[in-house]
N, C-alpha and C positions, 0 to 999 in steps of 0.2 A: 591554358587556362588564363583569362584575364584577371584583372585586379579585383573586379567585382565578385567573380567566383571564388577567388582567394579569400576575400574578406567574408564571404558567406561560410566557408569552412572554418575560418576563424571565430566567427559568432557561435557556431555550432560547437566547437570545442569548449569555448568559454562557457556555454550553457551546461555542458557535460561536467565540466569542472565544479561549477557553482552547485550542480545538483549533489555531486559526490560531497562537496564541503558541507552542504545542508544534511546530508545523510549521517555524516560523522557526528552531528549533534545529537542524533537519536541513539548513540551508543554510549551516551553518557551513563555511568552507573549510578549517579547520586539520584535520589529520589526527587530532588527539586533543583532545577536549573538556576544558577546565580544571574544577577542582573546582567553582567556582561555577556554571557551567552545568550540570554534572550535578546539583547540588542544586536548582537552579532547575526542571530537568526533573522531578525527583522531586516537587517541590511542586506543579507543575502536574498531574502525573498524580494526585496524591492529591486535589488540587481537583476535578479532572473526575470521579473516582470518586464523591466526595461530592455532586457536582451532579447526577449521574445517578440517585443515591439520592433526592435532593430532587425531581428531576423526576418520578420515579416516584410519590411520595407526593402530589404536586400534582395529577397526572393522576387519580389514585384518588380524591381528594377531589371531583373533578368528574364521577366516573363515576356512572351510574344505580344499580349495584349497591352502591356505597358510601352513596349517599343513602338507599338502602332499609335498609341495616343501621343506618344512623345513627337512622333514623326508628324502628325496631324497638327500639333501645336506649333512646330516649327515652320511648316508649310503655310500656316495662316499668317505668318510674318511677311510673306511674300518676298523673303530675301534668300540669296543663295547660302548655303551652308555647308559645313563639311564636319565629319566627326574627327575630333582630335585624339582624345584617349579618355580613360576612366579616372576620375579624380575624387577624392575624398572630401565629405564635409562632416565635421565633428558636431553631431546632433545631441542635444540635451533632450532627454525623454523624461516622462511624467514623474519619476521619483528623483530626479536631479543626476541620474548617471549619463554620462556622455560616451557615445560610440561612434566610430567613423562608418559612414555609409558611402560606398563607391558608386557613381552614376557617370553616364556619359556626358562629356564636356564637348561642346560644338562651337565652331568658330564661324561667324558670318564673313563672308567674302565682300571685299571692296569697302571696308569702313576702317575708320582709324588710320587714315593715310595708308592704306595697303596692308597694314599690319593685322587687322581683324579684331573684332570684339567677341568675346566668348560668353557662353551661358550654360547653365544646366537646368533645362526645362523640367527635368525629372523632380526637382525640388518642389516646384509648384503642385506638380501632380500628386505627389505624396503628402501634400498639405504642411510641408516644412518651410518655415518663414523665419529669417533671422536665426537660423541654425537651431530652432526650437520646434519640436514635435508638436502636431496638431493637438493632442491630448493635454499637454502642458500648456500650449497657447491659450486653449479654452479655458483652462483652470485659472490662469493668470487673469484673464479678462473678467472671469466671474469674481474673483476677488477684488479686482479693481473697482468694480460696480457695487460690490457689498460693503467694503471698507471705506473709511473717510479720506484716505490719502494714499499716494503711491508708496510713500515711505512706509506706511504700515503694511502695505503688501509685501514690500521688500523684508521687514522684519518677521512677517508670518513665514515667508518662503524660506528664510533662513534658518527657521526652527525645525523644518523639515529637510534641512541640508540641500536646499536649492538656492545657490547664491547668484543673484543677478542684480545688475545696477538699476537705479531708477529709470535712467535713460532707456534701457532695454525694455523694461517693464512698460514704459510709456508707448514705445514703438509696437510692442506686441499687442497691447490693448487696443491702440487705434486701428491696427490692422485688423483684428478680429471684428471690431466694431464696424469697420467699413464692409467686410464681407458680409455681415449680419444685415447692413442696410440693402446691399445689393440683393441678397436672397429675398428680403422683404418685397423689393421692386419687382423682382421676377415673379414672385407669387402673385403679386397684384395683376399682373399682365397675362398670366397663365391661368387665373382662376376661371373656372367655367368650361375649360377645354380638356379634352382627353385625347387618347392616342387615336381616336377615329376622326378628330378634327383636322382640317387643312386650313391653315392660315396663309393668306395672300396678302402680301405687302406691295404697294405701288407708289410710285413718286411722281408728281406732277412737276415738270421743270419749266413750265410755261411763263413763269414770272421771272425766271433767272436772267440776269442782265447779260447780254451777249456782246455789247458794244462798249467801248471805253468812252 
């Protein structure tokens, strides 16, 4: 059993424990729950939601379709690579909870003076950037567009127990903005086409200088 499979079991166990803890709140004999118990129930519900998101990510990493997409992404670099091991990334999810997600770590050969440089292409495939889930990144970008400053965004997030620096908020917002612009550009070029169309692209190199 590799580290990713072990982590999948860990997340599943954590989900079971959280559900049991939530169930205990239903056994309260008092007619009315006090404020502390209500807040505890809300915290557990938020944690459970993030746990299921983490479970979905870890399951995808272990799926055959994900491995196929990961290989295609690596092959597209045109570099030689080898699988090193499974390594963890501590990801923050929509409600501010952090969980480790294990994914393949690859080394590119012949770089960094023979030592090789590594990467986790699976992060991009899962929509995880700067160790933040796609759901939370999108929410942060929306807040950044709606509020008057990044500092206000930071304060708003802190109220719901999501603690990030202004620097991180800026990076995340700019990244989501960049993805949105790329998506808009793609839609512009793809408009009017459907699955029955064939697009042919040709390049004329007749005017390229071939003599120094």
